[in-house]
N, C-alpha and C positions, 0 to 999 in steps of 0.2 A: 775900557770899552770892550776890549777883546775878551777879557775875563767874563764880563757880564754877558756877552753874546754866547760864550762857551757854556756858562751856567744855564742860560735859557735853553740851549740845544740839548744839554745833558738832561735837563728837567723834562724836555719833550720826549726824549728817548726813554727815560725812566718811566714817564707816565704811560707811554704806548706799551712798553714791556709789561708794566704792572697791569694794564687793562687786558692785554691778551692772556696774561697769567691768570687773572681773576676769571676771565671769560672761559678759559680752558677748564679751570677748576669747577666753575658752575655747571659746565656741560657734563662733568663727570659725576655729578650728584643726581641721584634719582629721588624725586620727591613723591611720596605716595599721596594720592589725593583721597577725597572722601568716598570715592567709589569703592567697589569691592575688588577691582582688578586693575593692575597697572602693568603696561608693557613698555619695555625700554631696551635700547641698545647702548646706553650710556655706561660703558664699562671698558676696562683695559685688560689685555691678556699678556701672558708671559709663557713662552715654550718651556716646558719642564725639562730640567737636566738633573733628575734625581734629587731635587731640592726637598729638604724637610720643611714642615710647616714653620718650624722655628726660624729657619733661614729666610723664609718668605716674610716673616714679621720683622726680623732684625737687620737683614742685609740690605743696606741702603743702595748698594751698587746694582741691585737687580732692577732692571728697567722694564716697567709695564708699558705696553704700546696700546693706544686707543684704536681699536679696530673690532669689527664683529666677524671677521673671517678667520676660520681655523684651518690651517694648511696641514693636512694629514701627512704630507711628505716631509714636513719639518720636525714634527714631534708626535709621539703617541699620546702624550699627556700635556694639558695646558692648565696654567693657573689663571683664574679670572678674578679680578678685583673690582668691586663695585661699592659705591658709597650711597647709602639710602638715608634720606632724611624723613623723619616722622614728625610732621607739624602738630600732631595731636598733643593735648595736655596729659594724655595717659599712655602708658606703655601698651603696645598692641602686639598680638601674636599674628605672624604672617606665615604664609607658605611660599617658598621660593621654587620656581621652576626654571631650569636652564636647559635650553635646547641647543645641541642634541642631548638626549637623556639616556645614553647607553650605560654609563657608569660615572655618576657624579657624587662628590662629597662636599657638603657645605660646612664652612667653619664660621662661627660667630661667637662674640664674647657675651656670655650670660652673666649679667650683674648679680643676679640672685645667687649664683654659684661662685661668682668671682673667678671665672676661668673661661677659657675657650672650649667650646663643645663642638662636636661634629655629628653629622647625620648623612648617611649614604643611601642613595636610591638610583634606580635606573633599570633598563631592560635586562642587564646582565647581573644585577645585584639581587641575590636570593635572600630577601629579608622577610618573605611571607606577607608582603603588602600587596594589595590590589592595585593601588595607584603607584605607577612607576616613575612619576615625574615630580612629585611634590616633596619638598624638604622644609621642615619647620624652623622658625627662628623667632626671636623676640626683639622688637624695635623699641628702645627706650623712648620716653616721652620727650618731645621737643629736642631731639638730638639727631645728629648725623652718625650713622653706624657704618663701620667698614666691614664688609662681608667678603669672604674668599670662597671660591669654588674650585675644586680640583676636578677637571673633566678628562676622563680617559676616553680617547677616541681611537683606540687601537683597532676596534671593530671596523673602522672606516678605511683601513689600510689600502683596500682595493677600490675605494670610491671613485666615481667618475668625475666629481666636481668638488671644489672646496665647500666647507660647511659654513653656512650663515647662522651664527649664534644669536640667540634671543633670550632675554630674561623676562619672566613674569613674576609679579608679586601679588598675592591674593590673600585677603583676610581669612584667618583661620576659621572664624565663626561661619563665614559664608561657605567655605569649603566643607566644613563639618555638616552644615545643613544639606548641601548638595550630596555629600557622601551618604548621609542618612536616607535621603530621598532615593538615591540610586540603589542602596542596599535594600530598602523597604520594597521598592518596585521590583527589583530583581528576585528577591526571595519569595515575595507573594506570588509572582509569576511561576517560579520554580515549584512552589508548594501546590499551586493550582494544577500544574502539569503532573506532579506526583499523584495528586488526587485522581486526575483523569487516568493516569497510568494504572493505578490500583483498580479503579472502577472498571476500566476496559479489560484489564486482565481477568477480572471476575466475569464480565460479559463473555469473554472468550471461553472461560471455563464452563459457563452455562450453555452457550450456544454452539461452541466448537466451530465458529466461523473463521476461516483462514484470513479473512479481511482484517480482523482485529489484530492479528499478529503484525501485519504491516503498519497498522495504525499505531501500535505500541512502538515499533521501530521509529516511525516519524516523530512520535512524542519524545522519545529519548533523544533524537536528533534536535528537537526543539529546546530541550533542557540544556544540552551542550551548547547550542547556538546562543542562548541567553547568557550563560556563564562566560563563554568565550568573548562575546561582544563587550562585556564589562570587565574583562581581564581578570576574572575570578580564578582562572587556572594558575595565576601567580600565587594564589593562596592555597589552592587545593593540591597542587603538585610540588614535590620537594626539590624541583630542579628548574633551571631556566636555560633557554638557548634562543638565539635569534641571528638573523643576517640583516645588515643595514646597508644603506646607500644614500648618497645625496645627489639631488638633481641639479642641473645648471642654475636654476633659480634659487638654490640654497635649501630647498625643501627636503626634509629628511624622511625617507621611507624605510619601513622595516617589516620583517615577517618573523614572528616568534611562536612560542608554544600555543598561544591563544589563536594565532592565525591558522596553525595546523588543525587545532580542534574545531575552529570555525569551518574549515574545508570539510572535515569529517562530518560535522553536523549538517551542512548543506547536502552532502552526499546521502546521508541517512534520510533526510527529509524528502529529497527528490525521489530516492528509491522507494520509500514508503508510500508516498502519495501516488506515484506512478502505478505501483502494484495495486493499491486500493482502487484506482480508476479502472485498471484492467479487469479486476474481479467484480467491481461494482456494476459495470456496464457489460461484462462478459464480451470484451472487445475482440477476443479471439474468434468468436462466432459471429458477432454483430458488425464489427468494424475491423476486418483483418488487416487492411493497409495501415490504419492508425495504430493497431496493436503492434505491428512490426516496428514502427517508429518509436512507440513508447517502450518497447522491449530494449532497444539499443541506446536510447538517450541516457539513462543512468549509467550504463557501462561506459559510454563515451565520456561523461562528466567525471566519473571516478578515475578513469584512466588519465584524463587531462590534468586533474589536480594532483594526482599521485606523481605523475611525471614532472609537474611544475615544482613540487616540493623537493623531489630528488635533485633537480637541476639547481634549485636555490641553495640547498644546504651543502651540496657538493661544490658550490661556487662556480659552476659552469656557466651560469647566467646570473646577472645582477638583478636584485629585487626591483630596482627602479626601471629596468628595461623588460621586465616580464610582461608580455601582453596578456591582458585580462579579458580581451574581447571574446575569445572562444568560450570559456566557461560561462560568461554572462549571456552569450547568445544561446548556449544550451539551456540555461535556466529560463530565459524568455521563451525559447521555443517549446520547452516543456509546459510552461504555463499556458501558452497559446494552444498547444495540442490537447491538453486536458480540458480546457474550456470548449474547444471545438468538438471534442467527443461528447461532452455534456450537452452542448447545444443540439448536436445531431440526435442524441438520444431523446432530448426533450421534444424535438420536432417529430420524432417517431412515437411520441406519446408514452415514453417509458415512465412508469409510475413514480420512480424515485429520482428522476433527473432534476426535478425542481428543488429538492432538498440539497442536492449536490451543488447546483448552481447558486443557491442562496448562500451556502457556506463559503464558497470561493468568491462570490461577488462582494460580500461584506468585507472580506479581507482586502480585496483590490481597492474598494472605495476608501477604506481607512488608510491604506498605504499612499494612494494618490492624494488624499486629503492632507496627510502629514507632509508630503513633498511640497504641496502648494503652501502649506503653513510655514515651512522652513524657508521658502523663497521670500517671504515678507517679514518674518520675525527673526531677529538676530539672537541666536542661542549661544550662551556662554559655553566655552569649551568644556567646562567641568559639569555641565548639566547632562542629565541622561537623555541623549539624543534618540535613543532607541525606545522611548516610552510608547510611541505610537506603534512601533514594530511589535512591542510586547502585547499591546492591546489587540493588534491584528492577529498575532499568533494565538492568543487566548480565544479570540472570537472564532477563528477558523477551527481550532481544536474543539470548541464547544459545539459549533453548528455541524461540523463534520461528524462528531460523536452522535449528535441527534440524527443525522442522515444515515449513519451506519446502524443505529438502533432501529430506525424506520425500515431499513433494508431487512434487518433480521426479523422484525415483526411481520413484514410482508412475506418473507420466506416462510415463516411459521404459519401464516394464514394460508399460503399456497399449499404447504405441507398438510395442514389440517384439512383443506379442501380435498387434496389428493387422498388423504386417509379416509375421508367420508366416501369419496368415489370408490376407493378400494374396498371399503366395507360394503358398499352397495353392490359392487361387482361380486364380492365373496358371497353376499346374500343371494344374488341372482344365480351365481354358480351353484350354490347349495340347493336353491329351489329347482334349478334345472337338473341337478344331479338326482334330487328326489323324484322329479318327474320321469327322468330317464330310468331310475330304478323301478318306478311304478310301471312304466311302459315295458321294461324288460321283464318284470314279473308277469305282466299281462301277456306278453309275447310268449314267455315260457309256458304259461298256463294254456294259451291257445295251441302252442305246439304239442303240449301233452294231450290236450283234448283232440287235436287233429290226429295225432298218432293213435290215441285210443279209439277214435272213430274209424280210422283206417283199419286198425287191427280187428275191430268189431265186424266191419263189413267183410273183411277177408275171412275171418273165422266163420261168419254166418254163411257165406257162399260156399266155403269148404264143407260146412256141415250139411248144407242143402244138397251139395253134389254127392256127398256120401249117402244121404238119405234117398236121393234119386236113384243112386246105384242099387241101394238095398231094395227099394220098391220095384226096380226093374227085375231083380233076381226073384223077388217074391211073386211077381206077376207071372213069371214063367211056370211056377208050380201051382197056380190057382186055376180053377175052371174058367171056361170062356165067359160064363155069366158074370164073373167078377172082374173081367178085363176092363169094362167100362169104368168101374170105380178106380182101378189102377191108373187108367189114363187121366182121369180127373185129378188124381193125387199128383201125378207127374206134371200136369199142366200148372197146378198151383205152385209146385216147387219151382218150375221153370219161370213162372211170372215173378216169384220172389227173388230169383237170381238176377233179374234185370229191372229192379225197381228204380225209377228215376228219383224217388225221394232220397235214396241212399246217396246218389250222386250230388243232389242239391245240398244235402246236409254236409257232405264232404267239401263241396265247393265253398260253402259259407265259412267253415272253419279254416280252409286253405287260404282264402282271401284275407282273413284276420291276421294270419301269420305272414303272408306274402301279398301285401296290398298292390293293386294295379298289375299283378302278374298276367292275368288273362287279357287286360286291355293292351299292354305292351306287346304281348305275343300276337294278338290279332292284328295290331297296327303294323308290326313288322312282317307277319306272315298271314295275310288275310285269306289265303286259299286253303288253310287248314280246316279239316272237318272237325265236328264235335268229338268224334272218336279219337282223332289225333291230338286234339287239345287235352283230352283226358290223359292220354299217354304222356304228353309233355309234363303235366302236373305230377303224375306218378314218378316219372324219371327225375323231376326237380327235387322230389322228396328222397331220392336215392333208395327207393324200394327195390327189393330183389325181384328177379324174374318170376319166381314162384308166387310172391305176394301180388304182383301185378296180374298174373294169370288167374288167381283166385278172385281178384276184384272184378276182372272182365269176363270171368267164366270161360276162359280159353286155355289152350295148352301152353306150357312154357315155350315150346318151339314157336308157336304162333306169335308170342310176345317178342321173341328175338327177331323174327322176320319183320314184324311191324316196326320195331325199333330201327332196323336197317333201312326200311322204306322211308321212315320219317326223317332219318339223318340225310338221306339222299335228297329228299324234297327240300329240306332246309338249306343244304349246301348249294343246291341248284339255284335257289332263290338268292342266296348271298352272292353267287357268281354273276 
């Protein structure tokens, strides 16, 4: 009876032990389902002590522990063992992803080659691959396959929290489709940008507009942004570097060469678009306060990201603790400031403001739409999350190019209008110059005629005076009966010396050369006699005393006395 009870107790203990053993084993097996992706934490780990892979396979004393926590202070490298069951009737190719993905090597037995094969990938593995986390393997049909992963976590030696490991298994066909879609979307976007780049370089060559230089800078930044966002600098550059950290919730954060290029691209885009805005709206003249803000925003952003990268890679600050609020606030502030300037310009009826607003508004609508889309749609990690960003960037580049071309066309139209105005002004100047030359020739002709008339009157009076003197001498020698004839001759001579027609003829020619002279003289000095007015005209012509004496039929001394009296009279009036 005692033995029977013992056997029943032993059977119960054996049954319970067997149950827990089977339960433990079943928990260690990952069964891939019919879906494209399987996430699991069903694996066990072993801290590495310089074990070879052969030891891992053959040494039964090595004990793997079922846990998903990697303690970086216990070992720099861990071995991870997982069992994967493929329920399908066909062998299937899968991609294995193990987080953290700094430097991982996958080992699996390939029945086709009848040997264990390995594949390495990760942030620090320079294998020329874009995708840093996927490692291929083949799962035989209806079998449970044992996989090993050697995870190097030395980069986490200064991490702030233990690492929570995770395994993903994804079907290779699904991954290839996504990779093809990502590559197609990325390179189409890049080629579109290159087309814009070449086209706008040609536009700059034609128009020599400085705005297109900054547009080219922004476009180059856009190309770098697209490539960095999809980790293509892992392929394009022959080296890799990164800093990593783990947060208390186990989430792994990192900053690598793609992150650096991402910061450079954002800096170029911000700088380019800000300078475009400043030139497009001439903010220095039209919006001086906003211009000052726009001037220093890119400098602040570039300084901030440069300092952040220096602190990160010198390990003075951990990547998980680096605050991103400042650069994000600068980006948001830049967008707000650019839109504010565009709206102000539009309200002031700037002709080109509407094109600029359309270019930026479409981009904002696409980005907001994509954000709302991602709130309700579950996107697989391997899908191109940035597809809407690519569409937004292309749309902005396209519409901004249109806006810049419209700006150039408007500038050309304004220049054409100014050229027409300049040509009209040149024509008016030429016409005025011709009129001036005509008037100058007419003035010179009048001056010559006036001088000739003055000389004629002077010579005539001088001749008559000589003739009068000769008649006087002749009369002294003639009889008394002839004296009457002599007196008549002298009277005629005297009358010709004081002909008013000579003065009137002189006055007409004088006024043609010096218009309004007599009017201004009489207005300023209304008490001048006709004789004094004649003297003023002769003095204005700079005639000599002798010439004036001949014209007035007086002695030169009388002319000098008359000039003195005239000067005193004018000065007295002025005082």
